[in-house]
C-alpha positions as CSV (number, residue, x, y, z in Angstrom):
1,M,107.8,128.9,150.4
2,S,105.1,130.9,148.1
3,R,107.8,132.9,146.4
4,P,109.9,130.1,145.0
5,L,106.7,128.1,144.2
6,L,105.2,131.2,142.3
7,R,108.2,132.0,140.5
8,T,108.9,128.5,139.5
9,Y,105.3,128.2,138.2
10,W,105.4,131.3,136.1
11,V,108.5,129.7,134.5
12,L,107.0,126.5,133.8
13,A,104.2,128.2,132.4
14,L,106.2,130.1,129.8
15,L,108.2,127.1,128.9
16,V,104.8,125.0,128.2
17,L,103.6,128.1,126.3
18,A,106.7,127.9,124.0
19,G,106.4,124.3,123.5
20,V,102.5,124.7,122.5
21,V,103.2,127.4,120.1
22,A,106.1,125.3,118.4
23,V,103.7,122.4,118.1
24,L,100.9,124.6,116.8
25,A,103.2,126.1,114.2
26,V,104.4,122.5,113.0
27,G,101.0,121.0,113.0
28,G,99.3,123.8,111.1
29,R,101.5,123.7,107.9
30,P,99.5,122.8,105.0
31,D,99.4,119.1,103.9
32,P,102.3,118.2,101.7
33,S,101.6,117.8,97.9
34,G,102.2,114.7,96.0
35,P,100.6,111.6,94.2
36,A,97.4,111.3,96.2
37,L,93.6,111.4,95.1
38,A,90.9,112.5,97.6
39,L,88.2,110.0,97.0
40,D,85.3,112.6,96.7
41,G,82.7,113.0,93.9
42,L,79.8,110.7,93.7
43,W,79.0,107.9,96.4
44,R,76.3,105.8,97.1
45,F,74.4,106.0,100.6
46,H,72.0,104.0,102.7
47,P,70.9,104.7,106.3
48,G,70.9,101.6,108.4
49,D,73.1,98.6,109.0
50,D,73.8,95.4,107.1
51,L,77.2,93.6,106.8
52,R,76.1,92.3,103.2
53,W,76.5,96.0,102.0
54,A,80.4,95.5,102.3
55,D,80.2,92.8,99.4
56,P,81.0,94.3,96.0
57,K,78.2,92.1,94.5
58,T,75.5,93.8,96.6
59,D,73.4,95.8,94.1
60,D,73.4,99.5,95.3
61,G,71.4,100.7,92.2
62,D,68.5,101.8,94.5
63,W,70.7,103.5,97.0
64,E,70.8,107.4,97.4
65,Q,73.4,109.2,95.2
66,I,75.4,111.9,96.9
67,R,78.1,114.1,95.9
68,L,81.0,114.8,98.3
69,V,83.0,117.9,97.5
70,S,86.4,118.1,99.6
71,L,88.1,121.4,99.3
72,A,91.4,122.0,101.0
73,S,90.0,125.6,101.9
74,S,87.0,124.3,103.7
75,H,88.2,123.1,107.2
76,D,86.4,121.9,110.4
77,L,85.7,124.4,113.3
78,D,87.6,122.4,115.8
79,V,91.0,121.3,114.8
80,G,91.3,122.8,111.4
81,F,91.4,119.6,109.2
82,P,90.8,120.3,105.6
83,G,88.3,118.8,103.4
84,Y,85.5,119.6,105.7
85,L,82.1,117.9,104.5
86,A,78.3,118.5,105.8
87,G,77.1,115.3,107.1
88,W,73.9,113.3,106.4
89,R,71.7,115.5,108.4
90,A,72.4,118.3,105.9
91,R,71.6,115.8,103.1
92,G,67.9,115.2,104.1
93,H,68.4,112.8,106.9
94,V,67.6,115.2,109.8
95,D,66.6,112.6,112.3
96,L,69.0,110.1,111.4
97,V,71.3,108.6,114.3
98,G,73.1,105.1,114.3
99,Y,74.4,103.5,111.4
100,G,74.7,104.8,107.7
101,W,76.7,103.2,104.7
102,Y,78.8,104.7,102.0
103,R,80.0,102.9,98.7
104,R,81.8,103.9,95.5
105,R,84.0,102.5,93.0
106,V,87.7,103.6,93.1
107,E,89.4,103.6,89.8
108,L,93.2,102.2,90.4
109,P,96.6,103.0,88.6
110,L,97.9,99.5,87.7
111,N,100.9,97.8,89.5
112,Q,101.5,100.4,92.0
113,D,102.1,100.2,95.7
114,L,99.4,102.0,97.3
115,R,98.1,103.4,100.7
116,L,94.6,104.2,101.6
117,L,94.2,107.2,104.4
118,G,91.0,107.0,106.3
119,P,88.8,110.0,106.6
120,T,90.1,112.4,109.3
121,M,86.6,113.5,110.5
122,V,83.6,111.2,111.0
123,D,80.6,111.3,113.0
124,D,81.6,109.3,115.1
125,G,83.2,105.9,114.3
126,Y,83.7,104.0,111.0
127,E,85.1,100.7,109.3
128,M,86.4,100.6,105.9
129,F,86.0,97.5,103.6
130,W,88.2,97.1,100.5
131,D,86.7,94.7,97.9
132,G,84.6,93.3,100.7
133,K,87.3,92.8,103.2
134,R,87.7,94.9,106.3
135,I,90.9,97.0,106.3
136,G,90.4,98.9,109.4
137,G,89.0,102.2,110.9
138,S,88.3,103.9,114.2
139,G,86.8,102.2,117.0
140,T,84.8,99.2,116.9
141,L,81.3,98.9,115.4
142,G,78.6,96.1,115.7
143,E,78.9,93.5,118.5
144,G,81.2,94.7,121.4
145,Q,80.8,98.2,120.1
146,K,83.4,100.8,121.3
147,I,83.3,104.2,119.7
148,T,86.6,106.2,119.9
149,G,87.6,109.6,118.6
150,V,88.4,109.6,114.8
151,R,92.5,109.6,114.5
152,P,94.7,109.6,111.5
153,F,94.9,106.1,109.8
154,V,96.6,104.7,106.9
155,V,96.6,101.1,105.4
156,R,98.8,99.3,102.8
157,L,96.7,98.1,100.1
158,P,97.2,94.9,98.1
159,R,98.8,95.5,94.6
160,P,95.8,95.9,92.0
161,G,97.4,93.9,89.5
162,N,95.3,93.9,86.4
163,T,92.3,95.2,88.5
164,H,91.0,98.4,87.0
165,S,88.5,99.3,90.0
166,V,87.8,98.1,93.6
167,L,84.6,98.6,95.6
168,L,85.2,101.0,98.8
169,A,82.3,100.6,101.3
170,V,82.6,102.9,104.7
171,R,80.3,101.8,107.5
172,T,79.7,104.8,109.9
173,F,78.1,105.2,113.2
174,M,76.7,108.4,115.0
175,Q,76.0,108.4,118.4
176,P,72.4,109.5,119.6
177,W,73.8,112.5,121.8
178,P,71.8,115.6,122.5
179,G,72.9,118.8,120.9
180,R,73.8,117.7,117.4
181,D,73.8,120.4,114.7
182,N,72.1,120.0,111.5
183,Q,75.4,119.3,109.6
184,S,76.1,116.2,111.8
185,G,76.3,112.5,110.6
186,G,78.5,110.2,108.9
187,L,81.5,111.1,106.7
188,R,82.8,114.6,107.3
189,S,85.8,114.2,105.0
190,V,86.7,111.4,102.5
191,P,89.3,108.9,102.4
192,T,92.4,109.4,100.3
193,L,94.3,107.1,97.9
194,A,98.0,107.8,97.7
195,A,101.2,106.3,96.4
196,A,103.1,104.3,99.2
197,S,105.9,106.8,100.2
198,F,103.6,110.0,99.9
199,G,100.9,108.1,101.6
200,E,103.1,107.6,104.8
201,Q,104.3,111.4,104.5
202,L,100.5,112.7,104.3
203,H,99.7,110.3,107.2
204,R,102.6,112.0,109.5
205,A,101.3,115.4,108.6
206,Q,97.8,114.4,109.4
207,W,99.0,113.2,112.9
208,W,100.8,116.5,113.4
209,R,97.7,118.4,112.8
210,S,95.9,116.0,115.1
211,I,98.6,116.4,117.8
212,A,98.6,120.2,117.4
213,G,94.8,120.3,117.6
214,Y,94.7,118.9,121.2
215,I,98.1,119.8,122.5
216,V,96.5,122.6,124.4
217,E,94.2,119.9,126.1
218,V,97.4,118.3,127.5
219,A,99.4,121.3,128.3
220,L,96.5,123.2,130.3
221,P,95.6,120.0,132.5
222,A,99.2,119.6,133.4
223,M,99.4,123.1,134.6
224,M,96.3,122.8,136.4
225,V,97.2,119.7,138.3
226,L,100.6,121.4,139.2
227,L,98.7,124.3,140.6
228,A,96.3,122.1,142.6
229,G,99.2,120.7,144.2
230,I,100.6,124.1,145.0
231,A,97.1,125.0,146.3
232,V,97.0,121.9,148.7
233,I,100.5,122.9,149.7
234,Q,99.7,126.5,150.5
235,A,96.2,126.0,152.0
236,H,97.6,125.8,155.7
237,S,99.6,129.2,155.2
238,T,97.4,131.3,152.9
239,A,94.9,133.9,154.3
240,R,92.1,131.9,152.5
241,P,92.5,128.1,153.2
242,G,89.1,127.3,152.0
243,F,89.5,129.1,148.7
244,A,92.8,127.0,148.2
245,R,91.3,123.9,149.1
246,W,88.1,124.4,146.8
247,L,90.4,125.5,144.1
248,S,92.4,122.5,144.0
249,I,89.2,120.4,143.5
250,A,88.0,122.8,140.8
251,L,91.5,122.4,138.9
252,T,91.7,118.8,139.2
253,A,88.1,118.3,137.7
254,T,88.5,120.8,135.1
255,A,91.9,119.1,134.1
256,L,90.2,115.9,133.6
257,L,87.5,117.3,131.9
258,R,90.0,118.9,129.2
259,L,92.2,115.8,129.2
260,G,89.5,113.7,127.9
261,N,89.3,115.5,124.6
262,A,92.9,114.6,123.9
263,V,92.8,111.0,125.1
264,S,89.7,110.5,122.9
265,A,91.5,112.1,119.9
266,W,94.8,110.5,120.2
267,T,94.0,107.0,121.5
268,E,91.5,104.2,121.9
269,L,91.7,103.7,125.4
270,L,88.4,105.1,126.4
271,D,84.9,104.7,124.7
272,V,83.7,108.4,124.0
273,T,80.4,107.4,125.5
274,L,82.0,106.6,128.9
275,I,83.9,110.0,128.7
276,Y,80.5,111.8,127.9
277,R,78.8,110.3,130.9
278,V,81.7,111.0,133.4
279,N,81.9,114.4,132.2
280,T,78.1,115.3,132.2
281,I,77.4,113.4,135.4
282,L,80.5,113.8,137.5
283,L,83.1,116.0,136.3
284,S,81.1,119.2,135.1
285,P,78.9,119.3,138.1
286,V,81.9,119.0,140.5
287,A,83.9,121.5,138.5
288,M,81.3,124.1,138.3
289,L,80.4,123.7,142.2
290,S,84.0,123.7,143.3
291,W,84.9,126.9,141.1
292,T,81.8,128.7,142.7
293,A,82.6,127.6,146.0
294,A,86.3,128.7,145.9
295,W,85.3,132.2,144.9
296,N,82.4,132.3,147.4
297,D,85.2,131.6,149.9
298,W,87.4,134.4,148.8
299,A,84.5,137.0,148.8
300,Q,83.7,138.5,152.1
301,G,80.3,139.7,153.6
302,R,77.1,138.2,154.1
303,G,75.5,135.3,152.2
304,R,78.3,132.7,151.9
305,R,76.5,129.9,153.3
306,E,73.3,130.6,151.1
307,V,75.5,130.9,148.0
308,L,77.1,127.7,148.9
309,A,73.9,125.9,149.5
310,I,72.3,127.2,146.2
311,A,75.4,126.0,144.2
312,L,75.2,122.5,145.8
313,V,71.4,122.1,144.8
314,A,72.2,123.4,141.3
315,S,74.9,120.8,141.0
316,I,72.6,118.1,142.1
317,A,70.0,119.3,139.7
318,R,72.7,119.2,136.7
319,V,73.4,115.6,137.6
320,I,69.8,114.6,137.7
321,A,69.4,116.4,134.5
322,A,72.2,114.4,132.9
323,I,71.0,111.1,134.3
324,A,67.3,111.7,133.2
325,H,68.4,113.3,129.6
326,A,66.4,116.3,131.0
327,D,68.2,118.8,128.4
328,A,66.0,121.4,129.0
329,L,67.0,121.8,132.4
330,I,70.7,122.1,132.0
331,P,70.7,125.7,130.4
332,V,68.6,126.7,133.5
333,V,71.1,125.3,135.9
334,R,73.8,127.2,134.0
335,L,72.0,130.5,134.3
336,L,71.7,129.9,137.9
337,F,75.3,129.7,138.2
338,V,75.9,132.7,136.1
339,G,73.7,134.7,138.8
340,L,75.7,133.2,141.6
341,V,79.0,134.1,140.1
342,A,77.6,137.8,139.6
343,V,76.6,138.0,143.3
344,I,80.1,136.8,144.2
345,A,81.8,139.2,142.0
346,M,79.6,142.2,143.7
347,R,80.5,140.9,147.2
348,I,84.4,140.9,146.1
349,W,84.0,144.4,144.9
350,M,82.5,145.5,148.1
351,H,84.3,143.6,150.6
352,G,86.8,141.1,148.8
353,E,90.8,141.2,149.5
354,R,92.9,142.2,146.7
355,R,90.0,143.4,144.8
356,W,91.3,144.1,141.3
357,L,93.4,141.0,141.0
358,A,90.5,138.8,142.4
359,L,88.0,140.4,140.1
360,G,90.2,140.2,136.9
361,T,90.9,136.5,137.7
362,L,87.2,135.5,138.4
363,S,86.1,137.5,135.3
364,V,88.7,135.2,132.9
365,I,87.5,132.0,134.9
366,A,83.8,133.0,134.2
367,V,84.6,133.4,130.5
368,A,86.0,130.0,130.5
369,L,83.1,128.4,132.3
370,F,80.1,130.3,130.3
371,V,81.6,130.3,126.7
372,N,78.2,128.6,125.6
373,E,76.3,131.7,126.8
374,L,78.9,134.0,125.4
375,R,78.4,132.1,122.0
376,Q,74.8,132.9,122.1
377,L,75.5,136.6,122.4
378,G,77.6,136.2,119.2
379,I,81.1,136.3,120.7
380,P,83.5,134.2,118.6
381,D,84.5,131.2,120.6
382,I,87.4,129.8,118.4
383,W,90.3,131.2,116.4
384,F,92.9,129.5,114.1
385,P,96.5,130.8,114.9
386,F,98.7,128.8,112.8
387,N,95.7,127.2,111.1
388,I,95.0,125.2,114.4
389,G,91.9,125.7,116.4
390,V,92.2,127.5,119.9
391,T,89.2,128.0,121.9
392,L,88.0,131.2,123.8
393,T,87.9,128.6,126.8
394,Q,91.4,127.6,126.3
395,Y,92.9,131.2,126.1
396,A,90.8,132.2,129.2
397,Y,92.4,129.0,131.1
398,A,95.8,130.0,130.1
399,I,95.5,133.5,131.2
400,A,93.8,132.5,134.5
401,L,96.3,130.0,135.7
402,P,99.1,132.3,136.4
403,L,96.7,134.9,138.1
404,L,95.4,132.1,140.2
405,A,98.8,131.2,141.3
406,W,99.5,134.8,142.3
407,L,96.3,134.7,144.5
408,L,97.5,131.8,146.3
409,V,100.4,133.8,147.8
410,D,99.7,134.7,151.1
411,R,98.9,138.5,151.8
412,R,101.7,138.5,154.5
413,Q,104.3,137.5,151.5
414,Q,103.3,140.5,149.1
415,H,106.2,142.7,150.3
416,A,108.8,139.9,149.7
417,L,107.5,139.4,146.1
418,G,107.5,143.1,145.2
419,G,110.6,144.3,146.7
420,P,111.9,144.6,150.1
421,A,112.0,141.4,152.1
422,T,109.7,142.9,155.0
423,M,106.7,141.0,155.9
424,A,103.6,142.2,157.6
425,T,102.6,140.5,160.8
426,S,99.5,138.5,161.0
């Protein structure tokens, strides 16, 4: 059964790769040009929250003035959206979390059908108010708050008639999460005013870019879940049943971790706070433990029980650190796992089966698991093929999955895969 499963998986992997490349190519095209105005320039800013600030009659003369410069050549370091801006932490509000408001007057062309496109990048949710009336945004702020990922948004504006300008207010909210950099906070791009037909066209282009930015986070989990199912099927016949079973858990947990990024970017199904808690308290510790346990089972020699026990203790410590917000403990736990993986690699080198394939696959998985540590060593962790961000972690998993499928093939069937249909006896 291994031979058709392996070949089918590799064919599916190639088809998925071709589909991902096609989506990246379409989504990475430059935004179309047309009658649109990025609402950059001078804005008024005020930290805190008061719904009266949406009222155009509210005096904002004592608000801070900030100049937002939106350049197409400046893109974010995740998806690749153009017009990337520094947030409020880079503008003097280094300790601000929670709410911040932006206001400005928008000059209008007379008697035109207009669209307003929301900012494509915000930390972390927003609402827009047009002449005091809420016109939409991303997530729900205030009572019943639900913060979801920011996605492309467009709204039809009422015809301006004889009105020459309208007050636009943007209410933003940034989550109090650890690890925020000094560029975070509020608007990271500006809204855009566009003629109706072009506004819809630009909105579609933004959605294509968003789809392309997270398509890998759907493709990889799909292939991971499929391989996890193959691992379960193969567990009873492979030479390493423990490896196959642990691998199925590791792949499933990692798939859920990756898929959450796409869910939060494309939908409003889940609050990003819930995703963050599930990831840090459950999925990340389970994934790290399972990957370590799988490779520990593959390796021969002494010390397997000790490695598994240390990995279990480290995973429990990771959970406690996440619950207690003991952020200083997390890097220590991660370094402990780095050490465990190094010990396992040494055992594979000395005693393991199919040494070169196993070590090569383990090395690629280690790159995916410890990309944060590699970044600290100055190794780049993201590239922009087709102008869309693809991370080192994504590349590593894409390489590792076909190799893992190969490892799952039982030793007794290697001759069948390589040439003659002669099988070694057990």
